[in-house]
N, C-alpha and C positions, 0 to 999 in steps of 0.2 A: 333762640338757642335750641328749642325743641324741634323747630323746623329743620335746622341745620343737622341736628343729630339724626333725624328721620332720613334726610338725604344721604348722609354718610352710611347709615345702615343699609339703605337701598342699593347704594353703590357697591358695598361689600358683598351683598347678596348677588348682584349682577356679576361681579368678578368670580365669585365661587361657582356660579352657574356656568360661566364661560370656561373655567378650568375643568369642570366636570364634563362638559360637552366635548372639550378638546381630548380628554382622556378617553371618552367613549369612542370618538372618532378614530383615535390612534389604535385602540383595542380592536375595533371592527376592521380596520385596515389590515392589522397584523393577521387576524383570523382569516380575513378574505385572501390575503397573499398566500398564507400557508395552505389554504384549501386549493388554490389554483396552481401551486407548484406541482409539477408532475415528476414522479420518481423515474429514474433512468431504467430502461428495460435491461434484463439480464444479458441479452445479446450485445447491446451497446457496451455494457461494462466489461464483458468477457473479451470483446474485440479490442477495446482500448487497453485492457490488461496485456493481451498478446502483443500488441503494437509496442507498448512501453517496454516489455521485456526484450523484444527484438532490438529496439533502439539502444537499450543499455548494454545488451550483449555485444552488439556490433562496435560501439564506442570503446568498451572495455577491452575487447579483443585487439583493436587498432592500437590503443594506448599501451597495452601490455606486451604486444609482439616483440618490440626491441629488447625486452628484458627476459624473454623466454628462451630456454635452450631447446629449440625445436628438434634438434638431432636426438637428444636424450629422450624427449617426449615421444618421438617416432619409434624409437627402439623399445620403449615401454609398451607402446600400443601393439607392436609386433610380438613382444613377449606375452602379452595378455591373450592375443589370438592363438599363440602356440599352446599356451596352457589349456585353453578351452578345447582346442583340437586334441590335445593329448588325453584330456579327460574323457572326451567324447569317444575316442578310440580305445579307452580303457588302459592307456599306457601308464597312467598315474592313478593313485587311489584318491578317494574323496578328501581325506585329510590333507594330502599333499596339494590337491587342487585348492582347497580353502586357504592353506598357508601361503601358497604362491600368489593367489589372488589378493589376499590381504596385503602382502609385501608390495606387489605391483601398484595397487590402489594408493597405498601410503606414499610410495615414492612419486607417483604421478601427482598427488596432491601437493607434495612439497615443491616439485618442479613448477607447478602452476600457482604457487602461493601468492605471487605478484598479481596474477590475474584476479584471484579471490579478493585481495586487498583493494584493488582498484575498483572491483565491482561493488564492494561495500561502500566505498567512498562515493562512487557515482550514484548509487541508489539513495544515499542521504541527500546529496546535492539535488537530484532530479525530483524525488518524491516528497521531499520536505521543503527545501529552499526554493527551488524553481516553482513548484506547485503552489506554494504560498504566494510568491510574488506574482504568479500568473492567475490569480483569482480563482484558486481551487482546481486548476486544470493542468494536466500533463499534455504532451503533444498528442498522445492517443486519445485523451478525453476531448481535446479540441476538435479532433477529426470526427469524433462520434457525437459531438455537440452535447456533452455532459460535463458536470462539474461537481466537486465536493463542497458541501455547505455544512455549517453547524445546524444541528436539528432543533435548536431553540431560537432560531432567527437572529442569534448574536453573530458577531464577526468571527470568521474562521481563524484559529490560532496555531502557532507553531506547535504547541504541545499536542494538539489534536492530530496534526499531520504526522508527528513523531510516533505517537501511539499506533496510528493506522499502519504506517510503514514498517514499524517493527514487527507487526503481526502478518500482514498480508503480503508485504514485499520481502519477507524472510530476512530482513536486516539483522534481527536479534539472533536468529538461528545461524546465520552466516558468521556472525561475530563470535558466537560460542564455538562453532566448528573450527574457525581459524585459530582461536585460542587453544583448542585441543590439539591442533596440528603443531602449534609451537611448543606446547608444554607437556602434552600427554604422551604416552607410549603408543606404539603402532597399533596394538590391539584395541586399546581404549579409543583412539581416534577412529578407527575403522567401524567399530560397532556403535560408538557414540554418534558419529556423523550419520551413520545409516539410520539409527533410531530418530534422530532429529529430522532427517529428510522425510521420514514417514510421518512424523508429527506435522510438519509443514504441508505436506500433501493432504493430510486429513483436514487441516484448517481450511485449505483452499476448497476442498470438496464440500465440506459442511457449510462454509460461507456461501458457496454457489447455490446449494439447495435453499439456504435461508433467504438469499436474495430473490429467488424465484417464488418465495412464499409471500404472505400478505404484507409483511413489514418492509420487504425489499431491502433488508439491511443484514449484512454479514457480521461475523464475530468482531471484526475490526471496527465496523460502524458502531456497534453497541459499546465497545470499550472506549472509543474516541468521541462518542456522542455526535456522529455525523450522519449525513445522508448524501446520496448521489442523485442529482436531479438533472433534468434536461435543461441545458443552458439556453437553448433557443426559445423555450417557453418563458424562462425568466426574463429574457431580453424583450420579448413581446409585451410582457406585463409592465416592465419598466417604461417602455415607450408609451403604452396607454396611459400610465399614471402621469407622465410628463405632459 
């Protein structure tokens, strides 16, 4: 009995040692993987950002074109040019110039409301749904060989991409601006949308400087707990591990 008990105790100790060794190997593997993952360069991220914006803009324009009153839009563009010329030639006062500009901008936004709505919808589909299904990559990121990952080595989630896109892809600001267009007065929309546009521009500029810094993470990355890494390096590591 005593001998059997000693054998059982030795077996338990061996199992505990195996579990501890497995945990240690897993921990070392995670640290090693994190150390070897290379953050994407600013140039790569910026180029991918421009490509993605171009893709969304082109698709949105094509989809919205049948619903736009191009004749009215053209007339508003001509009116805007005339107002600028009248102001430059001092035919109208500063107050009249501002009033005319606000009216034209407001009418232009209303005429292009369908385009704004389609753009918001496409941004959600592209930067959240498609990017999640495509392993953290948009078409721009694929071309530049970078991808979005969770910064704690966990699987990338829908919520993380939603938070990122609301901030860096201006989905939130576009939605607020569209709501103001529908429900606010002309002046509230004009100055409100202008202010929100400056906020979005500030976010992009600040995030750009942050990405060029030591952490290589923008405001959207900090909020969403994400990183953007080089996908080619990740693939090389996975191949070596296999």
